[in-house]
N, CA, C and O atoms as a Tripos MOL2 file, in Angstrom:
@<TRIPOS>MOLECULE
protein
  272   271    68     0     0
PROTEIN
NO_CHARGES

@<TRIPOS>ATOM
      1 N           0.8470   -1.1700    0.0000 N.3       1 MET1
      2 CA          0.0000    0.0000    0.0000 C.3       1 MET1
      3 C           0.8960    1.2370    0.0000 C.2       1 MET1
      4 O           1.8450    1.3150    0.7800 O.2       1 MET1
      5 N           0.6000    2.2060   -0.8710 N.am      2 PRO2
      6 CA          1.4270    3.4160   -0.9420 C.3       2 PRO2
      7 C           1.3060    4.2590    0.3270 C.2       2 PRO2
      8 O           0.3050    4.2210    1.0430 O.2       2 PRO2
      9 N           2.3450    5.0010    0.5620 N.am      3 ARG3
     10 CA          2.3630    5.9090    1.7090 C.3       3 ARG3
     11 C           1.4260    7.0770    1.4420 C.2       3 ARG3
     12 O           1.2540    7.4930    0.2960 O.2       3 ARG3
     13 N           0.8200    7.6060    2.4990 N.am      4 LYS4
     14 CA         -0.0340    8.7860    2.3590 C.3       4 LYS4
     15 C           0.8380    9.9820    1.9710 C.2       4 LYS4
     16 O           2.0030   10.0500    2.3630 O.2       4 LYS4
     17 N           0.2790   10.9280    1.2000 N.am      5 PRO5
     18 CA          1.0710   12.1160    0.8240 C.3       5 PRO5
     19 C           1.5340   12.8890    2.0560 C.2       5 PRO5
     20 O           0.8260   12.9670    3.0600 O.2       5 PRO5
     21 N           2.7210   13.4510    1.9600 N.am      6 ARG6
     22 CA          3.2380   14.2720    3.0630 C.3       6 ARG6
     23 C           2.4630   15.5730    3.1500 C.2       6 ARG6
     24 O           2.0210   16.1230    2.1420 O.2       6 ARG6
     25 N           2.3080   16.0530    4.3780 N.am      7 PHE7
     26 CA          1.6930   17.3540    4.6120 C.3       7 PHE7
     27 C           2.7340   18.4100    4.2890 C.2       7 PHE7
     28 O           3.8220   18.4100    4.8650 O.2       7 PHE7
     29 N           2.4070   19.3110    3.3690 N.am      8 THR8
     30 CA          3.3600   20.3490    2.9780 C.3       8 THR8
     31 C           2.7070   21.7260    3.0310 C.2       8 THR8
     32 O           1.5100   21.8810    2.7900 O.2       8 THR8
     33 N           3.5190   22.7010    3.3490 N.am      9 LEU9
     34 CA          3.1110   24.0990    3.3190 C.3       9 LEU9
     35 C           4.0510   24.8210    2.3630 C.2       9 LEU9
     36 O           5.2690   24.6800    2.4720 O.2       9 LEU9
     37 N           3.5030   25.5940    1.4260 N.am     10 PRO10
     38 CA          4.3630   26.3150    0.4830 C.3      10 PRO10
     39 C           5.3650   27.2150    1.2080 C.2      10 PRO10
     40 O           5.0110   27.9280    2.1470 O.2      10 PRO10
     41 N           6.6110   27.1680    0.7590 N.am     11 GLY11
     42 CA          7.6570   28.0210    1.3160 C.3      11 GLY11
     43 C           8.2760   27.5020    2.5950 C.2      11 GLY11
     44 O           9.2060   28.1190    3.1130 O.2      11 GLY11
     45 N           7.7890   26.3790    3.1260 N.am     12 ILE12
     46 CA          8.3390   25.8120    4.3590 C.3      12 ILE12
     47 C           9.1980   24.6010    3.9900 C.2      12 ILE12
     48 O           8.6890   23.6480    3.4020 O.2      12 ILE12
     49 N          10.4980   24.6220    4.3280 N.am     13 PRO13
     50 CA         11.3640   23.4950    3.9630 C.3      13 PRO13
     51 C          11.0180   22.2390    4.7620 C.2      13 PRO13
     52 O          10.4640   22.3120    5.8590 O.2      13 PRO13
     53 N          11.3560   21.0970    4.1890 N.am     14 GLN14
     54 CA         11.1630   19.8090    4.8570 C.3      14 GLN14
     55 C          12.4930   19.0760    4.9080 C.2      14 GLN14
     56 O          13.3510   19.2460    4.0420 O.2      14 GLN14
     57 N          12.6440   18.2640    5.9350 N.am     15 HIS15
     58 CA         13.8340   17.4160    6.0570 C.3      15 HIS15
     59 C          13.4520   16.0340    5.5320 C.2      15 HIS15
     60 O          12.5680   15.3790    6.0860 O.2      15 HIS15
     61 N          14.1190   15.5910    4.4620 N.am     16 VAL16
     62 CA         13.8080   14.3060    3.8420 C.3      16 VAL16
     63 C          15.0650   13.4590    3.8460 C.2      16 VAL16
     64 O          16.1540   13.9430    3.5380 O.2      16 VAL16
     65 N          14.9050   12.1830    4.2010 N.am     17 ILE17
     66 CA         16.0380   11.2640    4.2730 C.3      17 ILE17
     67 C          15.8620   10.1680    3.2380 C.2      17 ILE17
     68 O          14.7740    9.6110    3.0930 O.2      17 ILE17
     69 N          16.9140    9.8630    2.5310 N.am     18 GLN18
     70 CA         16.9260    8.7400    1.5840 C.3      18 GLN18
     71 C          17.7090    7.6190    2.2410 C.2      18 GLN18
     72 O          18.8850    7.7890    2.5630 O.2      18 GLN18
     73 N          17.0680    6.4660    2.4440 N.am     19 ARG19
     74 CA         17.7410    5.3330    3.0700 C.3      19 ARG19
     75 C          17.6360    4.1010    2.1870 C.2      19 ARG19
     76 O          16.7070    3.9790    1.3890 O.2      19 ARG19
     77 N          18.5800    3.1950    2.3300 N.am     20 GLY20
     78 CA         18.5320    1.9150    1.6470 C.3      20 GLY20
     79 C          17.6440    0.9390    2.4200 C.2      20 GLY20
     80 O          17.1990    1.2400    3.5270 O.2      20 GLY20
     81 N          17.3930   -0.2170    1.8380 N.am     21 ASN21
     82 CA         16.6210   -1.2500    2.5240 C.3      21 ASN21
     83 C          17.2970   -1.6270    3.8350 C.2      21 ASN21
     84 O          18.5150   -1.7920    3.8920 O.2      21 ASN21
     85 N          16.4970   -1.7620    4.8830 N.am     22 ASN22
     86 CA         17.0110   -2.1100    6.2150 C.3      22 ASN22
     87 C          18.1210   -1.1640    6.6710 C.2      22 ASN22
     88 O          19.0320   -1.5530    7.4020 O.2      22 ASN22
     89 N          18.0190    0.0830    6.2220 N.am     23 ARG23
     90 CA         18.9800    1.1360    6.5730 C.3      23 ARG23
     91 C          20.4090    0.8430    6.0980 C.2      23 ARG23
     92 O          21.3830    1.3610    6.6440 O.2      23 ARG23
     93 N          20.5010    0.0120    5.0860 N.am     24 GLU24
     94 CA         21.8090   -0.2500    4.4740 C.3      24 GLU24
     95 C          22.2440    0.9880    3.7010 C.2      24 GLU24
     96 O          21.3990    1.8000    3.3230 O.2      24 GLU24
     97 N          23.5470    1.1530    3.4540 N.am     25 PRO25
     98 CA         24.0160    2.3090    2.6860 C.3      25 PRO25
     99 C          23.4130    2.3410    1.2810 C.2      25 PRO25
    100 O          23.1880    1.2990    0.6660 O.2      25 PRO25
    101 N          23.1600    3.5310    0.7920 N.am     26 CYS26
    102 CA         22.6560    3.7190   -0.5740 C.3      26 CYS26
    103 C          23.8030    3.7860   -1.5720 C.2      26 CYS26
    104 O          23.6360    3.4400   -2.7420 O.2      26 CYS26
    105 N          24.9470    4.2220   -1.1180 N.am     27 PHE27
    106 CA         26.0710    4.4450   -2.0120 C.3      27 PHE27
    107 C          27.1990    3.4860   -1.6660 C.2      27 PHE27
    108 O          27.7250    3.5150   -0.5530 O.2      27 PHE27
    109 N          27.5680    2.6450   -2.6100 N.am     28 LEU28
    110 CA         28.6280    1.6710   -2.3780 C.3      28 LEU28
    111 C          29.9470    2.0950   -3.0130 C.2      28 LEU28
    112 O          30.9900    1.4860   -2.7780 O.2      28 LEU28
    113 N          29.8790    3.1490   -3.8190 N.am     29 SER29
    114 CA         31.1030    3.6530   -4.4480 C.3      29 SER29
    115 C          30.9300    5.1380   -4.7500 C.2      29 SER29
    116 O          29.8280    5.6810   -4.6670 O.2      29 SER29
    117 N          32.0280    5.7760   -5.0960 N.am     30 GLU30
    118 CA         31.9980    7.1840   -5.4950 C.3      30 GLU30
    119 C          31.1060    7.3700   -6.7190 C.2      30 GLU30
    120 O          30.4130    8.3810   -6.8340 O.2      30 GLU30
    121 N          31.1220    6.4030   -7.6330 N.am     31 MET31
    122 CA         30.2930    6.4770   -8.8350 C.3      31 MET31
    123 C          28.8030    6.4750   -8.4760 C.2      31 MET31
    124 O          28.0190    7.2010   -9.0860 O.2      31 MET31
    125 N          28.4100    5.6630   -7.4890 N.am     32 ASP32
    126 CA         27.0180    5.6460   -7.0340 C.3      32 ASP32
    127 C          26.6050    7.0260   -6.5140 C.2      32 ASP32
    128 O          25.5350    7.5370   -6.8450 O.2      32 ASP32
    129 N          27.4680    7.6070   -5.7050 N.am     33 TYR33
    130 CA         27.1960    8.9170   -5.1140 C.3      33 TYR33
    131 C          27.0750    9.9870   -6.1990 C.2      33 TYR33
    132 O          26.1640   10.8140   -6.1600 O.2      33 TYR33
    133 N          27.9890    9.9700   -7.1590 N.am     34 ARG34
    134 CA         27.9470   10.9450   -8.2530 C.3      34 ARG34
    135 C          26.6850   10.7870   -9.0860 C.2      34 ARG34
    136 O          26.0810   11.7780   -9.4980 O.2      34 ARG34
    137 N          26.2850    9.5440   -9.3370 N.am     35 ARG35
    138 CA         25.0640    9.2850  -10.1060 C.3      35 ARG35
    139 C          23.8630    9.8600   -9.3710 C.2      35 ARG35
    140 O          23.0030   10.4920   -9.9840 O.2      35 ARG35
    141 N          23.8010    9.6460   -8.0600 N.am     36 TYR36
    142 CA         22.6910   10.1570   -7.2580 C.3      36 TYR36
    143 C          22.6350   11.6840   -7.3140 C.2      36 TYR36
    144 O          21.5600   12.2640   -7.4660 O.2      36 TYR36
    145 N          23.7800   12.3230   -7.1930 N.am     37 LEU37
    146 CA         23.8090   13.7820   -7.2580 C.3      37 LEU37
    147 C          23.3480   14.2980   -8.6170 C.2      37 LEU37
    148 O          22.6430   15.3040   -8.6940 O.2      37 LEU37
    149 N          23.7420   13.6170   -9.6780 N.am     38 ASP38
    150 CA         23.3050   14.0040  -11.0200 C.3      38 ASP38
    151 C          21.7950   13.8470  -11.1550 C.2      38 ASP38
    152 O          21.1230   14.7300  -11.6890 O.2      38 ASP38
    153 N          21.2560   12.7230  -10.6740 N.am     39 ASP39
    154 CA         19.8020   12.5180  -10.7050 C.3      39 ASP39
    155 C          19.0810   13.5610   -9.8480 C.2      39 ASP39
    156 O          18.0050   14.0340  -10.2150 O.2      39 ASP39
    157 N          19.6780   13.9170   -8.7060 N.am     40 LEU40
    158 CA         19.0910   14.9410   -7.8380 C.3      40 LEU40
    159 C          18.9950   16.2780   -8.5750 C.2      40 LEU40
    160 O          17.9640   16.9480   -8.5120 O.2      40 LEU40
    161 N          20.0500   16.6620   -9.2620 N.am     41 LEU41
    162 CA         20.0570   17.9130  -10.0240 C.3      41 LEU41
    163 C          18.9710   17.9070  -11.0950 C.2      41 LEU41
    164 O          18.2260   18.8760  -11.2360 O.2      41 LEU41
    165 N          18.8840   16.8160  -11.8440 N.am     42 GLN42
    166 CA         17.8800   16.7400  -12.9060 C.3      42 GLN42
    167 C          16.4570   16.7610  -12.3480 C.2      42 GLN42
    168 O          15.5730   17.3910  -12.9300 O.2      42 GLN42
    169 N          16.2300   16.0780  -11.2230 N.am     43 SER43
    170 CA         14.8990   16.0740  -10.6070 C.3      43 SER43
    171 C          14.5430   17.4550  -10.0470 C.2      43 SER43
    172 O          13.4020   17.9000  -10.1670 O.2      43 SER43
    173 N          15.5170   18.1250   -9.4410 N.am     44 ALA44
    174 CA         15.2730   19.4710   -8.9060 C.3      44 ALA44
    175 C          14.8940   20.4340  -10.0290 C.2      44 ALA44
    176 O          14.0040   21.2670   -9.8610 O.2      44 ALA44
    177 N          15.5620   20.3210  -11.1640 N.am     45 GLU45
    178 CA         15.2310   21.1760  -12.3060 C.3      45 GLU45
    179 C          13.8290   20.8660  -12.8300 C.2      45 GLU45
    180 O          13.0610   21.7780  -13.1350 O.2      45 GLU45
    181 N          13.5000   19.5830  -12.9320 N.am     46 LYS46
    182 CA         12.1870   19.1780  -13.4380 C.3      46 LYS46
    183 C          11.0550   19.6750  -12.5410 C.2      46 LYS46
    184 O          10.0170   20.1140  -13.0350 O.2      46 LYS46
    185 N          11.2540   19.6070  -11.2230 N.am     47 TYR47
    186 CA         10.2040   19.9950  -10.2760 C.3      47 TYR47
    187 C          10.3810   21.4210   -9.7480 C.2      47 TYR47
    188 O           9.6930   21.8310   -8.8130 O.2      47 TYR47
    189 N          11.2990   22.1690  -10.3450 N.am     48 HIS48
    190 CA         11.5210   23.5770   -9.9880 C.3      48 HIS48
    191 C          11.7420   23.7370   -8.4830 C.2      48 HIS48
    192 O          11.1410   24.6040   -7.8480 O.2      48 HIS48
    193 N          12.6040   22.8980   -7.9240 N.am     49 SER49
    194 CA         12.9020   22.9360   -6.4920 C.3      49 SER49
    195 C          14.1760   23.7190   -6.2410 C.2      49 SER49
    196 O          15.0830   23.7400   -7.0730 O.2      49 SER49
    197 N          14.2310   24.3530   -5.0990 N.am     50 GLU50
    198 CA         15.4270   25.0730   -4.6820 C.3      50 GLU50
    199 C          16.0520   24.3490   -3.4980 C.2      50 GLU50
    200 O          15.3530   24.0000   -2.5470 O.2      50 GLU50
    201 N          17.3230   24.1270   -3.5450 N.am     51 THR51
    202 CA         18.1270   23.5380   -2.4790 C.3      51 THR51
    203 C          17.5930   22.2000   -1.9790 C.2      51 THR51
    204 O          18.2790   21.1820   -2.0710 O.2      51 THR51
    205 N          16.3810   22.2000   -1.4550 N.am     52 HIS52
    206 CA         15.7970   20.9700   -0.9270 C.3      52 HIS52
    207 C          14.6190   20.5650   -1.8030 C.2      52 HIS52
    208 O          14.0710   21.3780   -2.5480 O.2      52 HIS52
    209 N          14.2450   19.3150   -1.7000 N.am     53 ALA53
    210 CA         13.2560   18.7440   -2.5960 C.3      53 ALA53
    211 C          11.8560   18.6670   -1.9950 C.2      53 ALA53
    212 O          11.6870   18.6500   -0.7760 O.2      53 ALA53
    213 N          10.8700   18.6210   -2.8660 N.am     54 ILE54
    214 CA          9.5050   18.3270   -2.4280 C.3      54 ILE54
    215 C           9.2590   16.8280   -2.5960 C.2      54 ILE54
    216 O          10.0560   16.1360   -3.2310 O.2      54 ILE54
    217 N           8.1860   16.3350   -2.0430 N.am     55 SER55
    218 CA          7.9580   14.8950   -2.0100 C.3      55 SER55
    219 C           7.9210   14.2600   -3.4020 C.2      55 SER55
    220 O           8.5070   13.1950   -3.5950 O.2      55 SER55
    221 N           7.2610   14.8750   -4.3600 N.am     56 GLY56
    222 CA          7.1970   14.3100   -5.7160 C.3      56 GLY56
    223 C           8.5670   14.1630   -6.3200 C.2      56 GLY56
    224 O           8.8510   13.1670   -6.9850 O.2      56 GLY56
    225 N           9.4270   15.1470   -6.0980 N.am     57 MET57
    226 CA         10.7670   15.0820   -6.6300 C.3      57 MET57
    227 C          11.5650   13.9660   -5.9650 C.2      57 MET57
    228 O          12.2980   13.2470   -6.6430 O.2      57 MET57
    229 N          11.4340   13.8090   -4.6530 N.am     58 MET58
    230 CA         12.1660   12.7650   -3.9580 C.3      58 MET58
    231 C          11.6920   11.3740   -4.3700 C.2      58 MET58
    232 O          12.4940   10.4460   -4.4700 O.2      58 MET58
    233 N          10.3890   11.2320   -4.6090 N.am     59 GLN59
    234 CA          9.8860    9.9460   -5.0890 C.3      59 GLN59
    235 C          10.4800    9.6200   -6.4510 C.2      59 GLN59
    236 O          10.9360    8.5010   -6.6830 O.2      59 GLN59
    237 N          10.4750   10.5870   -7.3420 N.am     60 ALA60
    238 CA         11.0280   10.3690   -8.6820 C.3      60 ALA60
    239 C          12.5140   10.0440   -8.6030 C.2      60 ALA60
    240 O          12.9950    9.1580   -9.3090 O.2      60 ALA60
    241 N          13.2290   10.7420   -7.7640 N.am     61 LEU61
    242 CA         14.6560   10.5060   -7.6010 C.3      61 LEU61
    243 C          14.9100    9.1080   -7.0460 C.2      61 LEU61
    244 O          15.7880    8.3970   -7.5340 O.2      61 LEU61
    245 N          14.1510    8.7130   -6.0330 N.am     62 GLY62
    246 CA         14.3130    7.3790   -5.4580 C.3      62 GLY62
    247 C          14.0490    6.2840   -6.4730 C.2      62 GLY62
    248 O          14.8090    5.3200   -6.5680 O.2      62 GLY62
    249 N          12.9620    6.4320   -7.2400 N.am     63 ARG63
    250 CA         12.6380    5.4390   -8.2670 C.3      63 ARG63
    251 C          13.7390    5.3550   -9.3220 C.2      63 ARG63
    252 O          14.1040    4.2710   -9.7760 O.2      63 ARG63
    253 N          14.2510    6.5010   -9.6930 N.am     64 ARG64
    254 CA         15.2780    6.5380  -10.7280 C.3      64 ARG64
    255 C          16.5730    5.8790  -10.2490 C.2      64 ARG64
    256 O          17.2070    5.1270  -10.9890 O.2      64 ARG64
    257 N          16.9570    6.1690   -9.0060 N.am     65 TYR65
    258 CA         18.2000    5.6180   -8.4790 C.3      65 TYR65
    259 C          18.0700    4.1080   -8.2380 C.2      65 TYR65
    260 O          19.0260    3.3620   -8.4500 O.2      65 TYR65
    261 N          16.8890    3.6570   -7.7940 N.am     66 VAL66
    262 CA         16.6700    2.2320   -7.5480 C.3      66 VAL66
    263 C          16.8780    1.4290   -8.8260 C.2      66 VAL66
    264 O          17.4530    0.3420   -8.7810 O.2      66 VAL66
    265 N          16.4190    1.9450   -9.9620 N.am     67 THR67
    266 CA         16.6100    1.2190  -11.2070 C.3      67 THR67
    267 C          18.0840    1.1770  -11.6130 C.2      67 THR67
    268 O          18.5150    0.2550  -12.3050 O.2      67 THR67
    269 N          18.8490    2.1730  -11.1810 N.am     68 TYR68
    270 CA         20.2800    2.1830  -11.4560 C.3      68 TYR68
    271 C          20.9570    1.0690  -10.6850 C.2      68 TYR68
    272 O          22.1730    0.9030  -10.7790 O.2      68 TYR68
@<TRIPOS>BOND
     1     1     2 1
     2     2     3 1
     3     3     4 2
     4     3     5 am
     5     5     6 1
     6     6     7 1
     7     7     8 2
     8     7     9 am
     9     9    10 1
    10    10    11 1
    11    11    12 2
    12    11    13 am
    13    13    14 1
    14    14    15 1
    15    15    16 2
    16    15    17 am
    17    17    18 1
    18    18    19 1
    19    19    20 2
    20    19    21 am
    21    21    22 1
    22    22    23 1
    23    23    24 2
    24    23    25 am
    25    25    26 1
    26    26    27 1
    27    27    28 2
    28    27    29 am
    29    29    30 1
    30    30    31 1
    31    31    32 2
    32    31    33 am
    33    33    34 1
    34    34    35 1
    35    35    36 2
    36    35    37 am
    37    37    38 1
    38    38    39 1
    39    39    40 2
    40    39    41 am
    41    41    42 1
    42    42    43 1
    43    43    44 2
    44    43    45 am
    45    45    46 1
    46    46    47 1
    47    47    48 2
    48    47    49 am
    49    49    50 1
    50    50    51 1
    51    51    52 2
    52    51    53 am
    53    53    54 1
    54    54    55 1
    55    55    56 2
    56    55    57 am
    57    57    58 1
    58    58    59 1
    59    59    60 2
    60    59    61 am
    61    61    62 1
    62    62    63 1
    63    63    64 2
    64    63    65 am
    65    65    66 1
    66    66    67 1
    67    67    68 2
    68    67    69 am
    69    69    70 1
    70    70    71 1
    71    71    72 2
    72    71    73 am
    73    73    74 1
    74    74    75 1
    75    75    76 2
    76    75    77 am
    77    77    78 1
    78    78    79 1
    79    79    80 2
    80    79    81 am
    81    81    82 1
    82    82    83 1
    83    83    84 2
    84    83    85 am
    85    85    86 1
    86    86    87 1
    87    87    88 2
    88    87    89 am
    89    89    90 1
    90    90    91 1
    91    91    92 2
    92    91    93 am
    93    93    94 1
    94    94    95 1
    95    95    96 2
    96    95    97 am
    97    97    98 1
    98    98    99 1
    99    99   100 2
   100    99   101 am
   101   101   102 1
   102   102   103 1
   103   103   104 2
   104   103   105 am
   105   105   106 1
   106   106   107 1
   107   107   108 2
   108   107   109 am
   109   109   110 1
   110   110   111 1
   111   111   112 2
   112   111   113 am
   113   113   114 1
   114   114   115 1
   115   115   116 2
   116   115   117 am
   117   117   118 1
   118   118   119 1
   119   119   120 2
   120   119   121 am
   121   121   122 1
   122   122   123 1
   123   123   124 2
   124   123   125 am
   125   125   126 1
   126   126   127 1
   127   127   128 2
   128   127   129 am
   129   129   130 1
   130   130   131 1
   131   131   132 2
   132   131   133 am
   133   133   134 1
   134   134   135 1
   135   135   136 2
   136   135   137 am
   137   137   138 1
   138   138   139 1
   139   139   140 2
   140   139   141 am
   141   141   142 1
   142   142   143 1
   143   143   144 2
   144   143   145 am
   145   145   146 1
   146   146   147 1
   147   147   148 2
   148   147   149 am
   149   149   150 1
   150   150   151 1
   151   151   152 2
   152   151   153 am
   153   153   154 1
   154   154   155 1
   155   155   156 2
   156   155   157 am
   157   157   158 1
   158   158   159 1
   159   159   160 2
   160   159   161 am
   161   161   162 1
   162   162   163 1
   163   163   164 2
   164   163   165 am
   165   165   166 1
   166   166   167 1
   167   167   168 2
   168   167   169 am
   169   169   170 1
   170   170   171 1
   171   171   172 2
   172   171   173 am
   173   173   174 1
   174   174   175 1
   175   175   176 2
   176   175   177 am
   177   177   178 1
   178   178   179 1
   179   179   180 2
   180   179   181 am
   181   181   182 1
   182   182   183 1
   183   183   184 2
   184   183   185 am
   185   185   186 1
   186   186   187 1
   187   187   188 2
   188   187   189 am
   189   189   190 1
   190   190   191 1
   191   191   192 2
   192   191   193 am
   193   193   194 1
   194   194   195 1
   195   195   196 2
   196   195   197 am
   197   197   198 1
   198   198   199 1
   199   199   200 2
   200   199   201 am
   201   201   202 1
   202   202   203 1
   203   203   204 2
   204   203   205 am
   205   205   206 1
   206   206   207 1
   207   207   208 2
   208   207   209 am
   209   209   210 1
   210   210   211 1
   211   211   212 2
   212   211   213 am
   213   213   214 1
   214   214   215 1
   215   215   216 2
   216   215   217 am
   217   217   218 1
   218   218   219 1
   219   219   220 2
   220   219   221 am
   221   221   222 1
   222   222   223 1
   223   223   224 2
   224   223   225 am
   225   225   226 1
   226   226   227 1
   227   227   228 2
   228   227   229 am
   229   229   230 1
   230   230   231 1
   231   231   232 2
   232   231   233 am
   233   233   234 1
   234   234   235 1
   235   235   236 2
   236   235   237 am
   237   237   238 1
   238   238   239 1
   239   239   240 2
   240   239   241 am
   241   241   242 1
   242   242   243 1
   243   243   244 2
   244   243   245 am
   245   245   246 1
   246   246   247 1
   247   247   248 2
   248   247   249 am
   249   249   250 1
   250   250   251 1
   251   251   252 2
   252   251   253 am
   253   253   254 1
   254   254   255 1
   255   255   256 2
   256   255   257 am
   257   257   258 1
   258   258   259 1
   259   259   260 2
   260   259   261 am
   261   261   262 1
   262   262   263 1
   263   263   264 2
   264   263   265 am
   265   265   266 1
   266   266   267 1
   267   267   268 2
   268   267   269 am
   269   269   270 1
   270   270   271 1
   271   271   272 2
@<TRIPOS>SUBSTRUCTURE
     1 MET1         2 RESIDUE 1 A MET
     2 PRO2         6 RESIDUE 1 A PRO
     3 ARG3        10 RESIDUE 1 A ARG
     4 LYS4        14 RESIDUE 1 A LYS
     5 PRO5        18 RESIDUE 1 A PRO
     6 ARG6        22 RESIDUE 1 A ARG
     7 PHE7        26 RESIDUE 1 A PHE
     8 THR8        30 RESIDUE 1 A THR
     9 LEU9        34 RESIDUE 1 A LEU
    10 PRO10       38 RESIDUE 1 A PRO
    11 GLY11       42 RESIDUE 1 A GLY
    12 ILE12       46 RESIDUE 1 A ILE
    13 PRO13       50 RESIDUE 1 A PRO
    14 GLN14       54 RESIDUE 1 A GLN
    15 HIS15       58 RESIDUE 1 A HIS
    16 VAL16       62 RESIDUE 1 A VAL
    17 ILE17       66 RESIDUE 1 A ILE
    18 GLN18       70 RESIDUE 1 A GLN
    19 ARG19       74 RESIDUE 1 A ARG
    20 GLY20       78 RESIDUE 1 A GLY
    21 ASN21       82 RESIDUE 1 A ASN
    22 ASN22       86 RESIDUE 1 A ASN
    23 ARG23       90 RESIDUE 1 A ARG
    24 GLU24       94 RESIDUE 1 A GLU
    25 PRO25       98 RESIDUE 1 A PRO
    26 CYS26      102 RESIDUE 1 A CYS
    27 PHE27      106 RESIDUE 1 A PHE
    28 LEU28      110 RESIDUE 1 A LEU
    29 SER29      114 RESIDUE 1 A SER
    30 GLU30      118 RESIDUE 1 A GLU
    31 MET31      122 RESIDUE 1 A MET
    32 ASP32      126 RESIDUE 1 A ASP
    33 TYR33      130 RESIDUE 1 A TYR
    34 ARG34      134 RESIDUE 1 A ARG
    35 ARG35      138 RESIDUE 1 A ARG
    36 TYR36      142 RESIDUE 1 A TYR
    37 LEU37      146 RESIDUE 1 A LEU
    38 ASP38      150 RESIDUE 1 A ASP
    39 ASP39      154 RESIDUE 1 A ASP
    40 LEU40      158 RESIDUE 1 A LEU
    41 LEU41      162 RESIDUE 1 A LEU
    42 GLN42      166 RESIDUE 1 A GLN
    43 SER43      170 RESIDUE 1 A SER
    44 ALA44      174 RESIDUE 1 A ALA
    45 GLU45      178 RESIDUE 1 A GLU
    46 LYS46      182 RESIDUE 1 A LYS
    47 TYR47      186 RESIDUE 1 A TYR
    48 HIS48      190 RESIDUE 1 A HIS
    49 SER49      194 RESIDUE 1 A SER
    50 GLU50      198 RESIDUE 1 A GLU
    51 THR51      202 RESIDUE 1 A THR
    52 HIS52      206 RESIDUE 1 A HIS
    53 ALA53      210 RESIDUE 1 A ALA
    54 ILE54      214 RESIDUE 1 A ILE
    55 SER55      218 RESIDUE 1 A SER
    56 GLY56      222 RESIDUE 1 A GLY
    57 MET57      226 RESIDUE 1 A MET
    58 MET58      230 RESIDUE 1 A MET
    59 GLN59      234 RESIDUE 1 A GLN
    60 ALA60      238 RESIDUE 1 A ALA
    61 LEU61      242 RESIDUE 1 A LEU
    62 GLY62      246 RESIDUE 1 A GLY
    63 ARG63      250 RESIDUE 1 A ARG
    64 ARG64      254 RESIDUE 1 A ARG
    65 TYR65      258 RESIDUE 1 A TYR
    66 VAL66      262 RESIDUE 1 A VAL
    67 THR67      266 RESIDUE 1 A THR
    68 TYR68      270 RESIDUE 1 A TYR
């Protein structure tokens, strides 16, 4: 079952954490980390986010990185 949408207020930043399964590391190499940062940049541009992400952007980023 999908998670309920996060409660958001325009202009109010949120703290979002990306974790691996069972809190395992998400990045196993420098290349993994660089790929994630590149995907983060592209998702931020697509969703017009500044500095921190909104929930839709983080979902898209997570899905994209998982397939990698």
